[in-house]
CHARMM internal coordinates of N, CA and C (Angstrom, degrees):
IC EDIT
DIST 1 N 1 CA 1.4458
DIST 1 CA 1 C 1.5200
ANGL 1 N 1 CA 1 C 108.81
DIST 1 C 2 N 1.2800
ANGL 1 CA 1 C 2 N 115.80
DIHE 1 N 1 CA 1 C 2 N 148.86
DIST 2 N 2 CA 1.4851
ANGL 1 C 2 N 2 CA 117.31
DIHE 1 CA 1 C 2 N 2 CA 179.46
DIST 2 CA 2 C 1.5200
ANGL 2 N 2 CA 2 C 109.34
DIHE 1 C 2 N 2 CA 2 C -84.00
DIST 2 C 3 N 1.3268
ANGL 2 CA 2 C 3 N 114.93
DIHE 2 N 2 CA 2 C 3 N 174.74
DIST 3 N 3 CA 1.4673
ANGL 2 C 3 N 3 CA 119.52
DIHE 2 CA 2 C 3 N 3 CA -176.36
DIST 3 CA 3 C 1.5355
ANGL 3 N 3 CA 3 C 111.74
DIHE 2 C 3 N 3 CA 3 C -79.82
DIST 3 C 4 N 1.3291
ANGL 3 CA 3 C 4 N 118.26
DIHE 3 N 3 CA 3 C 4 N -13.41
DIST 4 N 4 CA 1.4500
ANGL 3 C 4 N 4 CA 120.43
DIHE 3 CA 3 C 4 N 4 CA 177.41
DIST 4 CA 4 C 1.5193
ANGL 4 N 4 CA 4 C 110.31
DIHE 3 C 4 N 4 CA 4 C -77.62
DIST 4 C 5 N 1.3505
ANGL 4 CA 4 C 5 N 116.10
DIHE 4 N 4 CA 4 C 5 N 151.38
DIST 5 N 5 CA 1.4722
ANGL 4 C 5 N 5 CA 120.17
DIHE 4 CA 4 C 5 N 5 CA 177.88
DIST 5 CA 5 C 1.5163
ANGL 5 N 5 CA 5 C 107.31
DIHE 4 C 5 N 5 CA 5 C -73.18
DIST 5 C 6 N 1.3452
ANGL 5 CA 5 C 6 N 117.77
DIHE 5 N 5 CA 5 C 6 N 127.65
DIST 6 N 6 CA 1.4814
ANGL 5 C 6 N 6 CA 120.57
DIHE 5 CA 5 C 6 N 6 CA -179.64
DIST 6 CA 6 C 1.5376
ANGL 6 N 6 CA 6 C 109.43
DIHE 5 C 6 N 6 CA 6 C -68.85
DIST 6 C 7 N 1.3623
ANGL 6 CA 6 C 7 N 115.44
DIHE 6 N 6 CA 6 C 7 N 148.98
DIST 7 N 7 CA 1.4417
ANGL 6 C 7 N 7 CA 122.82
DIHE 6 CA 6 C 7 N 7 CA 176.77
DIST 7 CA 7 C 1.5296
ANGL 7 N 7 CA 7 C 107.12
DIHE 6 C 7 N 7 CA 7 C -96.23
DIST 7 C 8 N 1.3188
ANGL 7 CA 7 C 8 N 117.81
DIHE 7 N 7 CA 7 C 8 N 109.89
DIST 8 N 8 CA 1.4578
ANGL 7 C 8 N 8 CA 122.14
DIHE 7 CA 7 C 8 N 8 CA -175.90
DIST 8 CA 8 C 1.5245
ANGL 8 N 8 CA 8 C 111.13
DIHE 7 C 8 N 8 CA 8 C -88.61
DIST 8 C 9 N 1.3435
ANGL 8 CA 8 C 9 N 113.99
DIHE 8 N 8 CA 8 C 9 N 139.37
DIST 9 N 9 CA 1.4674
ANGL 8 C 9 N 9 CA 120.72
DIHE 8 CA 8 C 9 N 9 CA 179.72
DIST 9 CA 9 C 1.5102
ANGL 9 N 9 CA 9 C 111.85
DIHE 8 C 9 N 9 CA 9 C -120.36
DIST 9 C 10 N 1.3020
ANGL 9 CA 9 C 10 N 118.10
DIHE 9 N 9 CA 9 C 10 N 143.76
DIST 10 N 10 CA 1.4757
ANGL 9 C 10 N 10 CA 124.00
DIHE 9 CA 9 C 10 N 10 CA 172.86
DIST 10 CA 10 C 1.4904
ANGL 10 N 10 CA 10 C 106.73
DIHE 9 C 10 N 10 CA 10 C -115.41
DIST 10 C 11 N 1.3132
ANGL 10 CA 10 C 11 N 117.95
DIHE 10 N 10 CA 10 C 11 N 143.28
DIST 11 N 11 CA 1.4568
ANGL 10 C 11 N 11 CA 123.44
DIHE 10 CA 10 C 11 N 11 CA -177.54
DIST 11 CA 11 C 1.5412
ANGL 11 N 11 CA 11 C 109.82
DIHE 10 C 11 N 11 CA 11 C -62.48
DIST 11 C 12 N 1.3129
ANGL 11 CA 11 C 12 N 113.90
DIHE 11 N 11 CA 11 C 12 N 142.53
DIST 12 N 12 CA 1.4705
ANGL 11 C 12 N 12 CA 118.32
DIHE 11 CA 11 C 12 N 12 CA 177.54
DIST 12 CA 12 C 1.5268
ANGL 12 N 12 CA 12 C 109.25
DIHE 11 C 12 N 12 CA 12 C -69.49
DIST 12 C 13 N 1.3266
ANGL 12 CA 12 C 13 N 119.23
DIHE 12 N 12 CA 12 C 13 N -14.62
DIST 13 N 13 CA 1.4576
ANGL 12 C 13 N 13 CA 121.93
DIHE 12 CA 12 C 13 N 13 CA 176.42
DIST 13 CA 13 C 1.5127
ANGL 13 N 13 CA 13 C 113.05
DIHE 12 C 13 N 13 CA 13 C -80.94
DIST 13 C 14 N 1.3086
ANGL 13 CA 13 C 14 N 117.01
DIHE 13 N 13 CA 13 C 14 N -5.69
DIST 14 N 14 CA 1.4861
ANGL 13 C 14 N 14 CA 121.30
DIHE 13 CA 13 C 14 N 14 CA -177.17
DIST 14 CA 14 C 1.4988
ANGL 14 N 14 CA 14 C 112.45
DIHE 13 C 14 N 14 CA 14 C -68.06
DIST 14 C 15 N 1.3306
ANGL 14 CA 14 C 15 N 117.83
DIHE 14 N 14 CA 14 C 15 N -25.25
DIST 15 N 15 CA 1.4616
ANGL 14 C 15 N 15 CA 119.82
DIHE 14 CA 14 C 15 N 15 CA -175.29
DIST 15 CA 15 C 1.4897
ANGL 15 N 15 CA 15 C 112.43
DIHE 14 C 15 N 15 CA 15 C 81.32
DIST 15 C 16 N 1.3277
ANGL 15 CA 15 C 16 N 116.70
DIHE 15 N 15 CA 15 C 16 N 176.44
DIST 16 N 16 CA 1.4302
ANGL 15 C 16 N 16 CA 121.07
DIHE 15 CA 15 C 16 N 16 CA -174.64
DIST 16 CA 16 C 1.5535
ANGL 16 N 16 CA 16 C 112.66
DIHE 15 C 16 N 16 CA 16 C -99.89
DIST 16 C 17 N 1.3170
ANGL 16 CA 16 C 17 N 117.09
DIHE 16 N 16 CA 16 C 17 N -2.47
DIST 17 N 17 CA 1.4522
ANGL 16 C 17 N 17 CA 120.68
DIHE 16 CA 16 C 17 N 17 CA -177.14
DIST 17 CA 17 C 1.5343
ANGL 17 N 17 CA 17 C 113.97
DIHE 16 C 17 N 17 CA 17 C -77.38
DIST 17 C 18 N 1.3375
ANGL 17 CA 17 C 18 N 117.33
DIHE 17 N 17 CA 17 C 18 N -12.83
DIST 18 N 18 CA 1.4789
ANGL 17 C 18 N 18 CA 119.21
DIHE 17 CA 17 C 18 N 18 CA -176.47
DIST 18 CA 18 C 1.4817
ANGL 18 N 18 CA 18 C 106.40
DIHE 17 C 18 N 18 CA 18 C 91.90
DIST 18 C 19 N 1.3211
ANGL 18 CA 18 C 19 N 117.26
DIHE 18 N 18 CA 18 C 19 N -102.00
DIST 19 N 19 CA 1.4632
ANGL 18 C 19 N 19 CA 121.34
DIHE 18 CA 18 C 19 N 19 CA 175.27
DIST 19 CA 19 C 1.5264
ANGL 19 N 19 CA 19 C 113.85
DIHE 18 C 19 N 19 CA 19 C 66.80
DIST 19 C 20 N 1.3250
ANGL 19 CA 19 C 20 N 114.68
DIHE 19 N 19 CA 19 C 20 N -146.11
DIST 20 N 20 CA 1.4532
ANGL 19 C 20 N 20 CA 122.79
DIHE 19 CA 19 C 20 N 20 CA -177.20
DIST 20 CA 20 C 1.5171
ANGL 20 N 20 CA 20 C 112.51
DIHE 19 C 20 N 20 CA 20 C -90.92
DIST 20 C 21 N 1.3075
ANGL 20 CA 20 C 21 N 117.15
DIHE 20 N 20 CA 20 C 21 N 82.39
DIST 21 N 21 CA 1.4872
ANGL 20 C 21 N 21 CA 122.06
DIHE 20 CA 20 C 21 N 21 CA -174.85
DIST 21 CA 21 C 1.5003
ANGL 21 N 21 CA 21 C 108.95
DIHE 20 C 21 N 21 CA 21 C -119.82
DIST 21 C 22 N 1.3365
ANGL 21 CA 21 C 22 N 113.29
DIHE 21 N 21 CA 21 C 22 N 151.60
DIST 22 N 22 CA 1.4798
ANGL 21 C 22 N 22 CA 119.25
DIHE 21 CA 21 C 22 N 22 CA 168.90
DIST 22 CA 22 C 1.4814
ANGL 22 N 22 CA 22 C 107.55
DIHE 21 C 22 N 22 CA 22 C -117.17
DIST 22 C 23 N 1.2977
ANGL 22 CA 22 C 23 N 114.86
DIHE 22 N 22 CA 22 C 23 N 159.83
DIST 23 N 23 CA 1.4781
ANGL 22 C 23 N 23 CA 122.18
DIHE 22 CA 22 C 23 N 23 CA 175.35
DIST 23 CA 23 C 1.5407
ANGL 23 N 23 CA 23 C 106.91
DIHE 22 C 23 N 23 CA 23 C -121.13
DIST 23 C 24 N 1.3151
ANGL 23 CA 23 C 24 N 115.34
DIHE 23 N 23 CA 23 C 24 N 152.38
DIST 24 N 24 CA 1.4304
ANGL 23 C 24 N 24 CA 122.37
DIHE 23 CA 23 C 24 N 24 CA 178.79
DIST 24 CA 24 C 1.5065
ANGL 24 N 24 CA 24 C 111.51
DIHE 23 C 24 N 24 CA 24 C -127.85
DIST 24 C 25 N 1.3288
ANGL 24 CA 24 C 25 N 116.58
DIHE 24 N 24 CA 24 C 25 N 151.22
DIST 25 N 25 CA 1.4855
ANGL 24 C 25 N 25 CA 119.35
DIHE 24 CA 24 C 25 N 25 CA 176.26
DIST 25 CA 25 C 1.5144
ANGL 25 N 25 CA 25 C 106.57
DIHE 24 C 25 N 25 CA 25 C -145.74
DIST 25 C 26 N 1.3324
ANGL 25 CA 25 C 26 N 115.21
DIHE 25 N 25 CA 25 C 26 N 143.80
DIST 26 N 26 CA 1.4414
ANGL 25 C 26 N 26 CA 121.87
DIHE 25 CA 25 C 26 N 26 CA 172.80
DIST 26 CA 26 C 1.5366
ANGL 26 N 26 CA 26 C 108.82
DIHE 25 C 26 N 26 CA 26 C -76.13
DIST 26 C 27 N 1.2994
ANGL 26 CA 26 C 27 N 117.41
DIHE 26 N 26 CA 26 C 27 N 121.50
DIST 27 N 27 CA 1.4300
ANGL 26 C 27 N 27 CA 122.38
DIHE 26 CA 26 C 27 N 27 CA 176.78
DIST 27 CA 27 C 1.4965
ANGL 27 N 27 CA 27 C 109.08
DIHE 26 C 27 N 27 CA 27 C -112.85
DIST 27 C 28 N 1.2998
ANGL 27 CA 27 C 28 N 119.16
DIHE 27 N 27 CA 27 C 28 N 170.74
DIST 28 N 28 CA 1.4604
ANGL 27 C 28 N 28 CA 121.04
DIHE 27 CA 27 C 28 N 28 CA 174.44
DIST 28 CA 28 C 1.5311
ANGL 28 N 28 CA 28 C 109.48
DIHE 27 C 28 N 28 CA 28 C -64.17
DIST 28 C 29 N 1.2880
ANGL 28 CA 28 C 29 N 117.96
DIHE 28 N 28 CA 28 C 29 N 115.67
DIST 29 N 29 CA 1.4727
ANGL 28 C 29 N 29 CA 123.95
DIHE 28 CA 28 C 29 N 29 CA 178.54
DIST 29 CA 29 C 1.4958
ANGL 29 N 29 CA 29 C 114.62
DIHE 28 C 29 N 29 CA 29 C 61.82
DIST 29 C 30 N 1.3707
ANGL 29 CA 29 C 30 N 119.25
DIHE 29 N 29 CA 29 C 30 N 22.45
DIST 30 N 30 CA 1.4432
ANGL 29 C 30 N 30 CA 121.31
DIHE 29 CA 29 C 30 N 30 CA -178.58
DIST 30 CA 30 C 1.4928
ANGL 30 N 30 CA 30 C 109.64
DIHE 29 C 30 N 30 CA 30 C -160.64
DIST 30 C 31 N 1.3376
ANGL 30 CA 30 C 31 N 115.17
DIHE 30 N 30 CA 30 C 31 N 168.38
DIST 31 N 31 CA 1.4764
ANGL 30 C 31 N 31 CA 122.50
DIHE 30 CA 30 C 31 N 31 CA 170.56
DIST 31 CA 31 C 1.5164
ANGL 31 N 31 CA 31 C 105.94
DIHE 30 C 31 N 31 CA 31 C -118.06
DIST 31 C 32 N 1.3200
ANGL 31 CA 31 C 32 N 117.65
DIHE 31 N 31 CA 31 C 32 N 126.36
DIST 32 N 32 CA 1.4387
ANGL 31 C 32 N 32 CA 120.97
DIHE 31 CA 31 C 32 N 32 CA 177.04
DIST 32 CA 32 C 1.5423
ANGL 32 N 32 CA 32 C 110.86
DIHE 31 C 32 N 32 CA 32 C -89.47
DIST 32 C 33 N 1.3183
ANGL 32 CA 32 C 33 N 114.73
DIHE 32 N 32 CA 32 C 33 N 140.44
DIST 33 N 33 CA 1.4674
ANGL 32 C 33 N 33 CA 119.63
DIHE 32 CA 32 C 33 N 33 CA 177.38
DIST 33 CA 33 C 1.5337
ANGL 33 N 33 CA 33 C 107.34
DIHE 32 C 33 N 33 CA 33 C -131.29
DIST 33 C 34 N 1.3168
ANGL 33 CA 33 C 34 N 117.69
DIHE 33 N 33 CA 33 C 34 N 131.20
DIST 34 N 34 CA 1.4675
ANGL 33 C 34 N 34 CA 122.02
DIHE 33 CA 33 C 34 N 34 CA 178.71
DIST 34 CA 34 C 1.4983
ANGL 34 N 34 CA 34 C 112.85
DIHE 33 C 34 N 34 CA 34 C -143.65
DIST 34 C 35 N 1.3140
ANGL 34 CA 34 C 35 N 116.55
DIHE 34 N 34 CA 34 C 35 N 164.41
DIST 35 N 35 CA 1.4518
ANGL 34 C 35 N 35 CA 124.48
DIHE 34 CA 34 C 35 N 35 CA 176.49
DIST 35 CA 35 C 1.5219
ANGL 35 N 35 CA 35 C 108.58
DIHE 34 C 35 N 35 CA 35 C -79.79
DIST 35 C 36 N 1.3470
ANGL 35 CA 35 C 36 N 114.98
DIHE 35 N 35 CA 35 C 36 N 121.70
DIST 36 N 36 CA 1.4896
ANGL 35 C 36 N 36 CA 120.80
DIHE 35 CA 35 C 36 N 36 CA -177.47
DIST 36 CA 36 C 1.5388
ANGL 36 N 36 CA 36 C 110.64
DIHE 35 C 36 N 36 CA 36 C -65.38
DIST 36 C 37 N 1.2953
ANGL 36 CA 36 C 37 N 119.08
DIHE 36 N 36 CA 36 C 37 N -26.60
DIST 37 N 37 CA 1.4595
ANGL 36 C 37 N 37 CA 120.28
DIHE 36 CA 36 C 37 N 37 CA -179.17
DIST 37 CA 37 C 1.5273
ANGL 37 N 37 CA 37 C 113.06
DIHE 36 C 37 N 37 CA 37 C -79.15
DIST 37 C 38 N 1.3345
ANGL 37 CA 37 C 38 N 116.47
DIHE 37 N 37 CA 37 C 38 N -21.10
DIST 38 N 38 CA 1.4804
ANGL 37 C 38 N 38 CA 119.78
DIHE 37 CA 37 C 38 N 38 CA -176.35
DIST 38 CA 38 C 1.5169
ANGL 38 N 38 CA 38 C 110.72
DIHE 37 C 38 N 38 CA 38 C -143.49
DIST 38 C 39 N 1.3447
ANGL 38 CA 38 C 39 N 117.32
DIHE 38 N 38 CA 38 C 39 N 64.23
DIST 39 N 39 CA 1.4703
ANGL 38 C 39 N 39 CA 119.39
DIHE 38 CA 38 C 39 N 39 CA -174.78
DIST 39 CA 39 C 1.5339
ANGL 39 N 39 CA 39 C 112.51
DIHE 38 C 39 N 39 CA 39 C -66.23
DIST 39 C 40 N 1.3068
ANGL 39 CA 39 C 40 N 119.50
DIHE 39 N 39 CA 39 C 40 N -18.25
DIST 40 N 40 CA 1.4547
ANGL 39 C 40 N 40 CA 121.83
DIHE 39 CA 39 C 40 N 40 CA -179.63
DIST 40 CA 40 C 1.5126
ANGL 40 N 40 CA 40 C 112.64
DIHE 39 C 40 N 40 CA 40 C -70.16
DIST 40 C 41 N 1.3029
ANGL 40 CA 40 C 41 N 117.56
DIHE 40 N 40 CA 40 C 41 N -15.50
DIST 41 N 41 CA 1.4917
ANGL 40 C 41 N 41 CA 121.53
DIHE 40 CA 40 C 41 N 41 CA -178.27
DIST 41 CA 41 C 1.5305
ANGL 41 N 41 CA 41 C 111.35
DIHE 40 C 41 N 41 CA 41 C -77.55
DIST 41 C 42 N 1.3253
ANGL 41 CA 41 C 42 N 116.53
DIHE 41 N 41 CA 41 C 42 N -3.81
DIST 42 N 42 CA 1.4661
ANGL 41 C 42 N 42 CA 119.86
DIHE 41 CA 41 C 42 N 42 CA 177.69
DIST 42 CA 42 C 1.4950
ANGL 42 N 42 CA 42 C 112.03
DIHE 41 C 42 N 42 CA 42 C 100.62
DIST 42 C 43 N 1.3414
ANGL 42 CA 42 C 43 N 115.65
DIHE 42 N 42 CA 42 C 43 N -169.79
DIST 43 N 43 CA 1.4880
ANGL 42 C 43 N 43 CA 120.10
DIHE 42 CA 42 C 43 N 43 CA -177.39
DIST 43 CA 43 C 1.5066
ANGL 43 N 43 CA 43 C 110.24
DIHE 42 C 43 N 43 CA 43 C -144.99
DIST 43 C 44 N 1.3244
ANGL 43 CA 43 C 44 N 114.61
DIHE 43 N 43 CA 43 C 44 N 162.71
DIST 44 N 44 CA 1.4385
ANGL 43 C 44 N 44 CA 122.01
DIHE 43 CA 43 C 44 N 44 CA 170.20
DIST 44 CA 44 C 1.5416
ANGL 44 N 44 CA 44 C 108.53
DIHE 43 C 44 N 44 CA 44 C -90.87
DIST 44 C 45 N 1.2975
ANGL 44 CA 44 C 45 N 116.63
DIHE 44 N 44 CA 44 C 45 N 142.26
DIST 45 N 45 CA 1.4427
ANGL 44 C 45 N 45 CA 120.87
DIHE 44 CA 44 C 45 N 45 CA 173.04
DIST 45 CA 45 C 1.5031
ANGL 45 N 45 CA 45 C 110.35
DIHE 44 C 45 N 45 CA 45 C -109.96
DIST 45 C 46 N 1.3151
ANGL 45 CA 45 C 46 N 116.33
DIHE 45 N 45 CA 45 C 46 N 118.59
DIST 46 N 46 CA 1.4671
ANGL 45 C 46 N 46 CA 121.26
DIHE 45 CA 45 C 46 N 46 CA -178.07
DIST 46 CA 46 C 1.5273
ANGL 46 N 46 CA 46 C 108.63
DIHE 45 C 46 N 46 CA 46 C -110.73
DIST 46 C 47 N 1.3336
ANGL 46 CA 46 C 47 N 115.81
DIHE 46 N 46 CA 46 C 47 N 139.98
DIST 47 N 47 CA 1.4737
ANGL 46 C 47 N 47 CA 117.36
DIHE 46 CA 46 C 47 N 47 CA 173.31
DIST 47 CA 47 C 1.5279
ANGL 47 N 47 CA 47 C 108.94
DIHE 46 C 47 N 47 CA 47 C -67.06
DIST 47 C 48 N 1.3319
ANGL 47 CA 47 C 48 N 117.19
DIHE 47 N 47 CA 47 C 48 N 157.34
DIST 48 N 48 CA 1.4511
ANGL 47 C 48 N 48 CA 117.69
DIHE 47 CA 47 C 48 N 48 CA 178.03
DIST 48 CA 48 C 1.5318
ANGL 48 N 48 CA 48 C 114.23
DIHE 47 C 48 N 48 CA 48 C -55.18
DIST 48 C 49 N 1.3467
ANGL 48 CA 48 C 49 N 116.89
DIHE 48 N 48 CA 48 C 49 N -33.81
DIST 49 N 49 CA 1.4435
ANGL 48 C 49 N 49 CA 120.85
DIHE 48 CA 48 C 49 N 49 CA 178.20
DIST 49 CA 49 C 1.5526
ANGL 49 N 49 CA 49 C 110.19
DIHE 48 C 49 N 49 CA 49 C -66.60
DIST 49 C 50 N 1.3393
ANGL 49 CA 49 C 50 N 116.14
DIHE 49 N 49 CA 49 C 50 N -44.69
DIST 50 N 50 CA 1.4358
ANGL 49 C 50 N 50 CA 119.00
DIHE 49 CA 49 C 50 N 50 CA -179.65
DIST 50 CA 50 C 1.5112
ANGL 50 N 50 CA 50 C 112.23
DIHE 49 C 50 N 50 CA 50 C -67.48
DIST 50 C 51 N 1.3628
ANGL 50 CA 50 C 51 N 118.20
DIHE 50 N 50 CA 50 C 51 N -38.20
DIST 51 N 51 CA 1.4408
ANGL 50 C 51 N 51 CA 123.05
DIHE 50 CA 50 C 51 N 51 CA 175.09
DIST 51 CA 51 C 1.5185
ANGL 51 N 51 CA 51 C 112.28
DIHE 50 C 51 N 51 CA 51 C -60.04
DIST 51 C 52 N 1.3124
ANGL 51 CA 51 C 52 N 116.26
DIHE 51 N 51 CA 51 C 52 N -44.24
DIST 52 N 52 CA 1.4568
ANGL 51 C 52 N 52 CA 123.17
DIHE 51 CA 51 C 52 N 52 CA 176.81
DIST 52 CA 52 C 1.5043
ANGL 52 N 52 CA 52 C 111.29
DIHE 51 C 52 N 52 CA 52 C -59.61
DIST 52 C 53 N 1.3495
ANGL 52 CA 52 C 53 N 117.62
DIHE 52 N 52 CA 52 C 53 N -48.27
DIST 53 N 53 CA 1.4513
ANGL 52 C 53 N 53 CA 122.13
DIHE 52 CA 52 C 53 N 53 CA 177.41
DIST 53 CA 53 C 1.4888
ANGL 53 N 53 CA 53 C 112.74
DIHE 52 C 53 N 53 CA 53 C -60.98
DIST 53 C 54 N 1.3324
ANGL 53 CA 53 C 54 N 117.99
DIHE 53 N 53 CA 53 C 54 N -39.61
DIST 54 N 54 CA 1.4486
ANGL 53 C 54 N 54 CA 121.25
DIHE 53 CA 53 C 54 N 54 CA -179.38
DIST 54 CA 54 C 1.5377
ANGL 54 N 54 CA 54 C 109.48
DIHE 53 C 54 N 54 CA 54 C -65.70
DIST 54 C 55 N 1.3105
ANGL 54 CA 54 C 55 N 116.81
DIHE 54 N 54 CA 54 C 55 N -49.24
DIST 55 N 55 CA 1.4876
ANGL 54 C 55 N 55 CA 118.55
DIHE 54 CA 54 C 55 N 55 CA -177.50
DIST 55 CA 55 C 1.5102
ANGL 55 N 55 CA 55 C 112.38
DIHE 54 C 55 N 55 CA 55 C -67.76
DIST 55 C 56 N 1.3210
ANGL 55 CA 55 C 56 N 117.86
DIHE 55 N 55 CA 55 C 56 N -33.57
DIST 56 N 56 CA 1.4660
ANGL 55 C 56 N 56 CA 120.66
DIHE 55 CA 55 C 56 N 56 CA 175.64
DIST 56 CA 56 C 1.5360
ANGL 56 N 56 CA 56 C 112.07
DIHE 55 C 56 N 56 CA 56 C -65.63
DIST 56 C 57 N 1.3455
ANGL 56 CA 56 C 57 N 113.83
DIHE 56 N 56 CA 56 C 57 N -39.01
DIST 57 N 57 CA 1.4951
ANGL 56 C 57 N 57 CA 117.64
DIHE 56 CA 56 C 57 N 57 CA -178.69
DIST 57 CA 57 C 1.5245
ANGL 57 N 57 CA 57 C 112.03
DIHE 56 C 57 N 57 CA 57 C -68.50
DIST 57 C 58 N 1.3367
ANGL 57 CA 57 C 58 N 117.92
DIHE 57 N 57 CA 57 C 58 N -25.44
DIST 58 N 58 CA 1.4456
ANGL 57 C 58 N 58 CA 121.92
DIHE 57 CA 57 C 58 N 58 CA 178.38
DIST 58 CA 58 C 1.5335
ANGL 58 N 58 CA 58 C 111.72
DIHE 57 C 58 N 58 CA 58 C -76.68
DIST 58 C 59 N 1.3243
ANGL 58 CA 58 C 59 N 117.86
DIHE 58 N 58 CA 58 C 59 N -18.95
DIST 59 N 59 CA 1.4580
ANGL 58 C 59 N 59 CA 120.93
DIHE 58 CA 58 C 59 N 59 CA 178.69
DIST 59 CA 59 C 1.5225
ANGL 59 N 59 CA 59 C 113.29
DIHE 58 C 59 N 59 CA 59 C -74.36
DIST 59 C 60 N 1.3352
ANGL 59 CA 59 C 60 N 116.27
DIHE 59 N 59 CA 59 C 60 N -22.50
DIST 60 N 60 CA 1.4948
ANGL 59 C 60 N 60 CA 120.44
DIHE 59 CA 59 C 60 N 60 CA -177.38
DIST 60 CA 60 C 1.4990
ANGL 60 N 60 CA 60 C 112.88
DIHE 59 C 60 N 60 CA 60 C -75.57
END
COOR INIT
IC SEED 1 N 1 CA 1 C
IC BUILD
């Protein structure tokens, strides 16, 4: 991760109720994924290839 604070995004499809949402952030050489309800618990770092595979698998 770089020394800058990542900018986390939540999908516009998540709605305004909160609920079961994840946030993503572009990191150096990775994509960060975390729970929007509990961001202090940390995040997963996925390689761009793994992120692409994950998002493609959700389209099926």
